[in-house]
Backbone as JSON Lines, residues from 0, in Angstrom:
{"i":0,"aa":"M","n":[20.33,19.85,-17.95],"ca":[20.16,18.46,-18.18],"c":[18.8,18.02,-18.72]}
{"i":1,"aa":"D","n":[18.72,16.94,-19.47],"ca":[17.38,16.69,-19.88],"c":[17.02,15.34,-19.22]}
{"i":2,"aa":"H","n":[15.77,14.72,-19.42],"ca":[15.44,13.52,-18.72],"c":[16.2,12.35,-19.07]}
{"i":3,"aa":"C","n":[16.97,12.24,-20.23],"ca":[17.74,11.16,-20.51],"c":[18.85,11.18,-19.49]}
{"i":4,"aa":"T","n":[19.56,12.12,-19.07],"ca":[20.57,12.15,-18.06],"c":[20.05,12.25,-16.65]}
{"i":5,"aa":"Q","n":[18.76,12.56,-16.51],"ca":[18.21,12.76,-14.96],"c":[16.74,12.21,-15.25]}
{"i":6,"aa":"P","n":[16.62,10.8,-15.35],"ca":[15.14,10.3,-15.41],"c":[14.33,10.49,-14.22]}
{"i":7,"aa":"W","n":[15.06,10.81,-12.9],"ca":[14.26,10.84,-11.82],"c":[13.53,12.12,-11.81]}
{"i":8,"aa":"S","n":[13.79,13.1,-12.72],"ca":[13.09,14.31,-12.68],"c":[11.68,14.25,-13.51]}
{"i":9,"aa":"L","n":[11.54,13.05,-14.15],"ca":[10.35,12.71,-14.84],"c":[9.05,12.62,-14.09]}
{"i":10,"aa":"P","n":[7.83,13.02,-14.39],"ca":[6.59,12.75,-13.59],"c":[6.49,11.19,-13.53]}
{"i":11,"aa":"P","n":[5.83,10.64,-12.68],"ca":[5.66,9.28,-12.64],"c":[5.19,8.48,-14.05]}
{"i":12,"aa":"E","n":[4.25,9.06,-14.63],"ca":[3.99,8.41,-15.92],"c":[4.99,8.61,-16.94]}
{"i":13,"aa":"G","n":[5.81,9.58,-16.95],"ca":[7.05,9.75,-17.92],"c":[8.09,8.73,-17.43]}
{"i":14,"aa":"F","n":[8.16,8.52,-16.16],"ca":[8.96,7.61,-15.79],"c":[8.72,6.07,-16.29]}
{"i":15,"aa":"R","n":[7.5,5.88,-16.08],"ca":[7.08,4.54,-16.48],"c":[7.35,4.23,-17.7]}
{"i":16,"aa":"R","n":[7.01,5.29,-18.82],"ca":[7.18,5.18,-20.1],"c":[8.64,4.98,-20.45]}
{"i":17,"aa":"L","n":[9.43,5.68,-19.68],"ca":[10.86,5.46,-20.02],"c":[11.37,4.09,-19.56]}
{"i":18,"aa":"L","n":[10.83,3.52,-18.53],"ca":[11.26,2.23,-18.15],"c":[10.66,1.17,-19.13]}
{"i":19,"aa":"E","n":[9.44,1.34,-19.72],"ca":[8.95,0.4,-20.6],"c":[9.78,0.5,-22.04]}
{"i":20,"aa":"L","n":[10.33,1.65,-22.3],"ca":[11.3,1.7,-23.51],"c":[12.59,1.11,-23.17]}
{"i":21,"aa":"C","n":[12.9,1.02,-22.03],"ca":[14.26,0.44,-21.55],"c":[14.05,-1.0,-21.71]}
{"i":22,"aa":"W","n":[12.94,-1.57,-21.16],"ca":[12.61,-3.05,-21.23],"c":[12.59,-3.44,-22.58]}
{"i":23,"aa":"Q","n":[11.94,-2.66,-23.44],"ca":[11.85,-3.06,-24.89],"c":[13.22,-3.26,-25.37]}
{"i":24,"aa":"H","n":[14.26,-2.77,-25.06],"ca":[15.73,-2.74,-25.41],"c":[16.35,-3.83,-24.53]}
{"i":25,"aa":"E","n":[15.79,-4.64,-23.91],"ca":[16.09,-5.75,-23.16],"c":[17.23,-5.2,-22.0]}
{"i":26,"aa":"C","n":[16.9,-4.1,-21.49],"ca":[17.61,-3.54,-20.29],"c":[17.27,-4.23,-19.06]}
{"i":27,"aa":"D","n":[18.22,-4.86,-18.33],"ca":[17.79,-5.36,-17.09],"c":[18.36,-4.77,-15.67]}
{"i":28,"aa":"L","n":[18.63,-3.59,-15.97],"ca":[19.23,-2.78,-14.81],"c":[18.08,-2.44,-13.9]}
{"i":29,"aa":"D","n":[18.1,-2.8,-12.62],"ca":[17.21,-2.53,-11.84],"c":[17.24,-0.93,-11.51]}
{"i":30,"aa":"P","n":[16.05,-0.5,-11.46],"ca":[15.92,1.2,-11.21],"c":[16.71,1.51,-9.83]}
{"i":31,"aa":"M","n":[16.64,0.93,-8.86],"ca":[17.33,1.09,-7.73],"c":[18.86,1.26,-7.87]}
{"i":32,"aa":"I","n":[19.36,0.36,-8.75],"ca":[20.83,0.37,-9.07],"c":[21.03,1.49,-9.81]}
{"i":33,"aa":"L","n":[20.04,1.94,-10.73],"ca":[20.39,3.17,-11.57],"c":[20.33,4.37,-10.5]}
{"i":34,"aa":"R","n":[19.52,4.24,-9.55],"ca":[19.23,5.6,-8.6],"c":[20.58,5.74,-7.91]}
{"i":35,"aa":"A","n":[21.17,4.47,-7.31],"ca":[22.39,4.62,-6.67],"c":[23.42,5.26,-7.55]}
{"i":36,"aa":"R","n":[23.58,4.65,-8.8],"ca":[24.62,5.14,-9.56],"c":[24.55,6.72,-9.8]}
{"i":37,"aa":"L","n":[23.2,7.12,-10.0],"ca":[23.1,8.54,-10.3],"c":[23.39,9.31,-8.99]}
{"i":38,"aa":"L","n":[23.08,8.93,-7.84],"ca":[23.4,9.47,-6.54],"c":[24.9,9.65,-6.29]}
{"i":39,"aa":"R","n":[25.53,8.52,-6.69],"ca":[27.06,8.65,-6.63],"c":[27.62,9.72,-7.63]}
{"i":40,"aa":"H","n":[27.24,9.62,-8.86],"ca":[27.73,10.61,-9.7],"c":[27.3,12.04,-9.25]}
{"i":41,"aa":"Q","n":[26.32,12.27,-8.47],"ca":[26.02,13.58,-8.2],"c":[26.63,14.08,-6.89]}
{"i":42,"aa":"G","n":[27.54,12.98,-6.37],"ca":[28.25,13.4,-5.0],"c":[27.49,12.9,-3.78]}
{"i":43,"aa":"N","n":[26.39,12.34,-3.92],"ca":[25.57,12.1,-2.78],"c":[25.8,10.68,-2.24]}
{"i":44,"aa":"R","n":[26.95,10.6,-1.73],"ca":[27.54,9.05,-1.13],"c":[26.63,8.66,-0.37]}
{"i":45,"aa":"L","n":[26.29,9.29,0.74],"ca":[25.48,8.83,1.92],"c":[24.14,8.24,1.26]}
{"i":46,"aa":"Q","n":[23.58,9.06,0.54],"ca":[22.34,8.68,-0.04],"c":[22.34,7.37,-1.0]}
{"i":47,"aa":"A","n":[23.54,7.45,-1.69],"ca":[23.61,6.13,-2.74],"c":[23.91,4.83,-1.64]}
{"i":48,"aa":"A","n":[24.64,5.27,-0.65],"ca":[24.74,4.0,0.25],"c":[23.4,3.36,0.94]}
{"i":49,"aa":"S","n":[22.5,4.36,1.23],"ca":[21.18,3.89,1.75],"c":[20.54,3.25,0.63]}
{"i":50,"aa":"V","n":[20.5,3.6,-0.57],"ca":[19.83,2.89,-1.62],"c":[20.4,1.53,-1.85]}
{"i":51,"aa":"E","n":[21.68,1.4,-1.85],"ca":[22.42,0.13,-2.0],"c":[21.97,-0.64,-0.85]}
{"i":52,"aa":"Q","n":[21.76,-0.23,0.23],"ca":[21.37,-1.21,1.45],"c":[19.99,-1.76,1.16]}
{"i":53,"aa":"E","n":[19.16,-1.18,0.32],"ca":[18.0,-1.83,0.24],"c":[18.08,-2.66,-0.91]}
{"i":54,"aa":"L","n":[19.09,-2.96,-1.56],"ca":[19.27,-3.87,-2.46],"c":[19.92,-5.14,-1.88]}
{"i":55,"aa":"L","n":[20.36,-5.11,-0.73],"ca":[21.15,-6.24,-0.14],"c":[20.14,-7.31,0.23]}
{"i":56,"aa":"P","n":[20.33,-8.61,0.21],"ca":[19.57,-9.53,0.62],"c":[19.37,-9.61,1.96]}
{"i":57,"aa":"L","n":[18.24,-10.07,2.54],"ca":[17.9,-9.96,4.02],"c":[18.43,-11.02,4.92]}
{"i":58,"aa":"F","n":[19.01,-12.08,4.36],"ca":[19.54,-13.18,5.0],"c":[21.03,-13.19,5.06]}
């Protein structure tokens, strides 16, 4: 798989550039949402649930 299908394998600078490209195309998906989706796709349901907990409001 390449970095387009696994952006989390990029070094920090490469990930930042990928996010900047995404923003240029008016993509408004939060990286945490993308991470949770990727984890679910990989079968890591517990880790995905943990990431999703971070997205919940605190009140």
